[in-house]
C-alpha positions in Angstrom: 0.0 0.0 0.0 1.4 3.4 -1.0 1.8 5.9 1.7 -0.4 9.0 1.8 1.9 11.0 4.1 5.7 10.4 4.6 7.5 12.1 7.5 11.3 12.1 7.6 13.3 13.2 10.6 10.6 15.7 11.7 11.5 17.8 14.7 9.5 20.6 16.3 11.0 23.0 18.8 8.7 25.8 20.2 10.0 28.4 22.6 13.1 26.3 23.3 11.0 23.2 24.1 11.3 20.0 22.1 7.8 18.9 21.1 8.8 16.3 18.5 12.2 14.8 17.7 13.3 12.6 14.8 9.9 11.4 13.8 9.9 9.0 10.9 6.6 7.5 9.8 4.5 6.5 6.8 0.8 6.9 6.9 -0.9 4.4 4.5 -3.2 5.8 1.8 -7.0 5.1 1.8 -6.9 3.6 5.3 -7.5 4.7 8.9 -4.5 5.4 11.1 -4.8 6.0 14.8 -2.2 8.0 16.7 -1.9 7.0 20.4 0.4 8.1 23.2 0.3 9.8 26.6 -0.4 13.5 27.1 2.5 15.6 25.9 3.8 13.0 23.5 3.2 15.4 20.5 0.1 13.9 18.9 -1.7 17.2 18.2 1.6 18.8 17.1 2.1 16.0 14.6 -1.3 16.8 13.0 -0.3 20.4 12.9 2.9 19.5 11.1 1.0 17.7 8.5 -1.3 20.7 8.2 1.7 23.0 7.9 0.6 25.1 10.9 3.9 24.9 12.9 7.5 25.4 11.8 9.5 22.1 11.8 12.8 20.6 10.6 12.8 17.5 8.4 10.4 16.9 5.6 6.7 16.0 5.0 5.8 14.5 1.6 2.5 13.4 0.2 2.7 10.1 -1.7 0.6 7.7 -3.6 0.5 7.2 -7.4 -2.4 9.6 -7.9 -1.7 12.0 -5.1 -1.6 15.7 -5.9 1.4 17.7 -4.9 -0.5 19.3 -2.1 -3.6 17.2 -1.3 -6.8 18.7 0.2 -6.6 18.2 3.9 -9.7 18.3 6.2 -9.3 18.9 9.9 -11.5 18.4 12.9 -9.9 20.1 16.0 -9.9 18.7 19.5 -12.3 21.4 20.7 -14.3 24.3 19.2 -13.9 27.5 21.2 -17.2 29.3 21.0 -19.8 31.2 23.0 -22.4 28.6 23.7 -25.0 31.4 24.4 -24.5 33.0 21.0 -27.6 32.8 18.8 -25.8 31.1 15.8 -27.4 28.2 14.0 -25.6 25.2 12.5 -26.6 26.6 9.1 -25.0 30.0 9.9 -21.8 28.3 11.2 -21.3 26.2 8.1 -22.2 28.8 5.6 -20.0 31.4 7.2 -17.0 29.2 6.3 -18.3 28.6 2.8 -19.2 32.1 1.5 -17.4 35.4 1.2 -20.2 37.7 2.0 -21.0 38.4 5.7 -23.9 36.5 7.3 -26.0 39.6 7.9 -26.4 39.7 4.1 -27.9 36.3 4.2 -26.8 32.8 3.2 -25.7 32.4 -0.4 -27.3 29.7 -2.6 -24.1 27.8 -3.2 -23.2 27.9 0.5 -26.6 26.6 1.4 -26.4 23.8 -1.0 -22.9 22.7 0.0 -23.7 22.9 3.7 -27.0 21.0 3.3 -25.3 18.3 1.3 -22.5 17.9 3.8 -25.0 17.6 6.7 -27.0 15.1 4.8 -23.9 13.0 4.1 -23.1 12.8 7.9 -26.7 12.1 8.8 -27.3 15.4 10.5 -29.7 17.2 8.2 -32.1 17.7 11.1 -29.5 20.0 12.8 -29.8 22.7 10.1 -31.8 25.2 12.3 -30.5 24.0 15.7 -28.4 26.5 17.7 -24.8 25.5 17.8 -24.4 26.0 21.5 -27.0 23.4 22.5 -25.6 20.5 20.4 -24.5 17.3 22.2 -20.9 16.2 21.8 -21.9 13.7 19.1 -24.0 16.2 17.2 -21.2 18.8 17.2 -18.7 16.3 15.9 -21.0 15.5 13.0 -21.3 19.2 12.2 -17.5 19.6 12.3 -17.1 16.5 10.1 -19.7 17.9 7.7 -17.6 21.1 7.4 -14.4 19.2 6.8 -16.1 17.2 4.1 -17.1 20.3 2.1 -13.6 20.3 0.5 -13.8 16.6 -0.4 -10.5 16.0 1.4 -7.8 13.5 0.2 -6.6 13.4 3.9 -8.9 13.9 6.9 -7.2 14.6 10.3 -9.2 14.3 13.5 -7.9 15.3 17.0 -9.7 13.2 19.6 -13.0 13.0 17.7 -14.5 10.7 20.3 -14.2 13.2 23.2 -17.6 14.0 24.7 -19.3 11.1 22.9 -20.8 8.2 24.8 -19.9 4.6 24.1 -22.9 3.9 21.8 -22.3 7.2 20.0 -18.6 6.3 19.4 -19.6 3.1 17.6 -22.1 5.0 15.4 -19.5 7.7 14.6 -16.9 5.1 13.7 -19.4 3.4 11.4 -20.1 6.7 9.8 -16.3 7.3 9.3 -15.9 3.9 7.7 -18.8 4.5 5.3 -17.4 8.0 4.3 -13.9 6.6 3.8 -15.3 4.0 1.4 -17.3 6.7 -0.4 -14.6 9.3 -0.6 -11.6 6.9 -0.8 -9.7 9.2 1.5 -7.0 8.7 4.1 -8.1 9.2 7.8 -5.8 10.0 10.7 -7.2 10.1 14.2 -5.7 10.9 17.5 -7.4 8.5 19.9 -7.4 7.6 23.6 -10.0 4.8 23.4 -7.9 1.6 22.8 -10.9 -0.5 22.0 -12.0 1.9 19.3 -8.4 1.8 17.9 -8.4 -2.0 17.9 -11.8 -2.3 16.3 -11.7 0.5 13.7 -8.1 1.5 12.9 -6.1 -0.3 10.1 -2.8 1.1 11.2 -1.4 2.5 14.5 1.3 5.1 15.1 2.5 5.1 18.8 4.2 8.3 20.2 6.0 8.8 23.4 8.9 11.0 24.6 8.4 13.1 21.4 9.3 10.1 19.2 7.6 7.3 17.3 8.0 4.2 19.5 6.4 1.8 17.2 4.1 1.7 14.2 2.4 -0.9 12.1 -0.8 -2.9 11.4 -3.2 -2.6 14.3 -3.4 -6.2 15.5 0.3 -6.7 15.1 1.2 -3.4 17.0 -1.3 -3.3 19.9 0.6 -5.9 22.0 0.9 -5.7 25.8 4.6 -5.1 25.5 4.2 -2.2 23.0 1.4 -0.6 25.0 3.5 -0.7 28.2 6.5 0.7 26.4 4.4 3.5 24.8 2.0 4.3 27.6 3.9 3.1 30.7 2.1 4.3 33.8 -0.3 6.2 31.6 -1.8 2.9 30.4 -4.3 3.0 33.3 -5.6 6.4 32.1 -6.5 5.2 28.6 -10.1 4.3 28.0 -11.1 0.8 27.3 -14.4 -1.0 27.2 -14.3 -4.5 28.6 -16.8 -6.8 30.2 -17.2 -4.3 33.0 -18.0 -1.4 30.8 -16.1 1.6 29.5 -14.1 3.4 32.1 -10.7 4.9 33.0 -9.4 2.0 34.9 -6.9 1.9 37.8 -5.3 -1.3 36.7 -3.5 -2.7 33.7 -5.0 -4.9 31.0 -3.5 -6.6 28.0 -4.1 -5.3 24.5 -7.8 -4.7 24.0 -9.7 -7.4 22.3 -10.3 -6.9 18.6 -12.8 -8.8 16.5 -11.7 -10.2 13.2 -12.0 -7.5 10.6 -11.7 -8.0 6.8 -8.5 -6.7 5.3 -9.0 -3.3 3.6 -8.8 -3.2 -0.1 -5.3 -2.9 -1.4 
C-alpha cells in the first residue's frame, strides 16, 4: 500500500522546548491510522505539522501514485472555542465558512447547497436550524465533520474526535467514518485515547512517546501488551477501554484490547 503521508526526521521546537524529535513515519493511503500516546507526546503537534501550521525541521511529503502535490486536507480540532450562548445556528456556522459575504447579508445559494449536502452526508440534516451552543458532543462532531467534508479531502485529520461522545455514539460515529472513507476513498488519521476503538476501527497505528515514534504498524500486530506498556507506561491505566465491566478509566492494567476479526481493507 502506497503511503499518503511520509514524515522524515521531523522535529519541532517551540519556545526552546522540544515537542517532536526525529519522527519518521509513513501513513498508508486510503486507510484509517490511529495515533496514540500519553499526554504531551506530541500527537496534536504531529497533526499540525501535516497541516503546515507549525515550523519544523525535516520533511513531510505526500505520496501515492495519484496523489496531488498538495492534497486537500480536512481537519477536525480537539475542541471548538465558542460562546455557547451565541444565537448562531448550525446553518449559519457552516455557511460562514463557505461564503465570502457576511452572514448579515444572508446565506448564499451555493453555500446553502454545499452545507446542506454535507449535513445530509453525515446524517445530520435535522440539525440545520438548531443552535450551535445546544448541540451534544456527538452532534457537534458531526457538524465539524460535515464542514471538513465540504472540500472533499484527500486526507482527513481528527484530533480526539471521540471526546464527549458516549460509548454507543462512538460506535455510530466510527461506522459513519468507515462509510465515508469508502465513499470518498480518503486517508483518515485520528488521535485517539480509546484503545478498544483503535483495535476495532483502525487499520494502522502510530505510537508516540517521549516526542518520538516508539512503534508503528498494522493494528493487530502493533497493539501488543509489550508495546502498550512501552508507549503508555504508567499512563496505560488512564487510557479508556471497554471490557466486560464497561467503559471506564481503569486503575489497573489490561492486556491489549480485544479486537474482533475484521476483513483486510482493499489494497
